[in-house]
C-alpha positions as CSV (number, residue, x, y, z in Angstrom):
1,M,-1.3,17.1,11.9
2,S,0.1,13.7,10.7
3,T,-0.4,11.7,7.6
4,F,-1.8,9.0,9.8
5,D,-4.7,11.3,10.8
6,F,-6.4,10.8,7.4
7,K,-8.8,8.4,6.0
8,A,-9.3,7.4,2.4
9,E,-11.4,5.0,0.3
10,A,-9.7,1.9,-1.0
11,I,-10.1,1.0,-4.6
12,S,-12.5,-1.8,-3.3
13,G,-14.7,0.9,-1.7
14,D,-13.7,0.1,1.8
15,A,-12.8,2.9,4.2
16,V,-9.1,2.9,5.2
17,D,-7.8,4.6,8.2
18,L,-4.2,5.6,7.5
19,S,-3.4,5.2,11.2
20,Q,-3.0,1.5,10.4
21,Y,0.3,2.4,8.9
22,K,1.7,4.1,12.0
23,G,5.4,3.2,12.5
24,Q,5.9,2.5,8.8
25,V,7.5,4.5,6.0
26,L,5.0,5.4,3.3
27,L,5.5,6.3,-0.3
28,I,2.3,8.0,-1.5
29,V,1.9,8.5,-5.3
30,N,-0.9,10.0,-7.4
31,T,-1.1,7.6,-10.4
32,A,-2.7,7.3,-13.8
33,S,-3.1,4.4,-16.3
34,K,-2.7,6.3,-19.5
35,C,0.3,8.5,-18.8
36,G,3.8,8.5,-20.1
37,F,4.9,7.7,-16.5
38,T,2.5,4.8,-16.2
39,P,5.4,2.2,-16.5
40,Q,6.5,3.5,-13.1
41,Y,3.8,1.2,-11.7
42,K,6.4,-1.6,-12.2
43,G,9.1,0.4,-10.3
44,L,6.6,1.2,-7.5
45,E,5.8,-2.6,-7.2
46,T,9.5,-3.4,-7.1
47,V,10.0,-0.9,-4.3
48,Y,7.0,-2.3,-2.5
49,E,8.2,-5.9,-2.8
50,Q,11.6,-4.9,-1.6
51,F,10.4,-3.1,1.5
52,K,6.9,-4.4,2.5
53,D,8.4,-6.9,5.0
54,K,10.8,-4.2,6.3
55,G,8.3,-1.6,7.3
56,A,7.6,0.5,4.2
57,V,4.4,0.6,2.1
58,V,3.6,2.1,-1.3
59,L,0.1,3.7,-1.6
60,G,-1.3,4.6,-5.0
61,F,-4.0,7.2,-5.5
62,P,-5.4,7.3,-9.1
63,C,-6.2,10.8,-10.3
64,N,-7.8,12.0,-13.5
65,Q,-6.9,15.7,-13.2
66,F,-3.9,15.6,-15.6
67,G,-4.9,15.3,-19.3
68,G,-7.8,12.9,-18.4
69,Q,-5.2,10.1,-18.1
70,E,-7.2,8.1,-15.6
71,P,-10.7,8.0,-17.1
72,E,-11.8,4.5,-16.0
73,G,-13.6,3.4,-12.9
74,E,-12.0,1.8,-9.9
75,A,-12.6,-1.8,-11.0
76,E,-11.0,-1.2,-14.4
77,I,-8.0,0.7,-12.8
78,G,-7.4,-2.2,-10.4
79,A,-7.6,-4.8,-13.1
80,F,-5.3,-2.8,-15.4
81,C,-2.6,-2.3,-12.7
82,E,-2.7,-6.0,-11.7
83,K,-2.7,-7.4,-15.3
84,N,-0.1,-5.0,-16.8
85,F,2.2,-4.3,-13.9
86,G,1.5,-7.0,-11.3
87,V,0.5,-4.4,-8.7
88,T,-0.1,-5.7,-5.2
89,F,0.5,-2.5,-3.2
90,P,-2.6,-0.8,-1.9
91,L,-4.6,1.2,-4.4
92,F,-7.2,3.8,-3.5
93,A,-10.3,5.2,-5.1
94,K,-9.8,8.0,-7.6
95,V,-9.1,11.3,-5.9
96,E,-8.5,14.9,-6.9
97,V,-5.1,16.3,-5.8
98,N,-5.5,19.9,-6.7
99,G,-8.3,22.5,-6.5
100,A,-11.2,22.9,-4.2
101,G,-12.1,19.2,-4.4
102,A,-8.6,18.0,-3.5
103,H,-8.6,15.1,-1.0
104,P,-7.6,16.3,2.5
105,L,-4.6,14.0,2.5
106,F,-3.2,15.7,-0.6
107,Q,-4.0,19.1,0.8
108,H,-1.8,18.1,3.8
109,L,1.0,16.6,1.7
110,K,1.3,19.6,-0.6
111,K,1.4,22.1,2.3
112,A,4.0,20.0,4.2
113,A,6.2,19.5,1.1
114,P,5.7,22.3,-1.5
115,G,7.2,21.8,-4.9
116,L,9.6,24.0,-6.8
117,L,9.5,27.7,-5.9
118,G,7.2,26.9,-3.0
119,T,4.2,26.1,-5.2
120,E,1.8,23.6,-3.5
121,A,0.0,22.4,-6.7
122,I,0.9,19.0,-8.0
123,K,2.1,19.4,-11.5
124,W,1.5,15.9,-13.0
125,N,0.8,12.2,-12.4
126,F,3.3,10.2,-10.4
127,T,4.3,13.0,-8.0
128,K,5.6,11.1,-5.0
129,F,5.6,11.9,-1.2
130,L,7.8,10.0,1.2
131,I,6.5,9.8,4.8
132,K,8.5,9.1,7.9
133,K,7.5,6.5,10.5
134,D,6.0,9.3,12.7
135,G,3.7,10.4,9.9
136,S,5.6,13.6,9.0
137,V,6.3,14.4,5.4
138,Y,10.0,13.8,4.5
139,K,10.1,14.9,0.9
140,R,8.3,15.4,-2.4
141,Y,9.7,13.9,-5.6
142,A,8.9,14.9,-9.2
143,P,7.0,12.7,-11.6
144,S,10.2,12.1,-13.6
145,T,11.9,10.6,-10.5
146,A,11.9,6.8,-10.9
147,P,10.7,4.9,-7.8
148,E,14.0,3.0,-7.7
149,E,15.8,6.3,-7.1
150,L,14.0,6.6,-3.7
151,V,15.5,3.4,-2.3
152,G,18.3,5.2,-0.5
153,D,15.9,7.6,1.2
154,I,13.6,4.8,2.2
155,E,16.4,2.8,3.7
156,R,17.5,5.9,5.6
157,L,14.0,6.5,7.0
158,L,13.6,2.8,8.0
159,A,16.9,3.0,9.9
160,E,15.7,6.1,12.0
């Protein structure tokens, strides 16, 4: 199964078939607006701006499962991200990333790229998954890993 086999709901409510990103490198991130890592939105936008015309896309998936740090609705989340961080990369409707209600995309990502000691559970907001052009999961990155630190890996995957 490939990352491109999934569908998700955009923050606007529209259905998005991830197959539209086939042949591109994806950086998929579970996000939150009231987290200590929230300033990473700026770094994610910088990475998106740097690579969007070269074949890489950042996809943000808000999640309220960690400390209730994404309590708002989709309209408020979108406005917050645009106003405070100038976010233009695609944002999706809120999802769960852990537990029985976890979005199928995140079930797939966690299984393909387990965390430390083989645990699949996502530990916190801003866990990042880098996806190769063929839809396979390249690597999982910790919340504390700044988006700018992924530039080398993104460039490597774009060159493949």
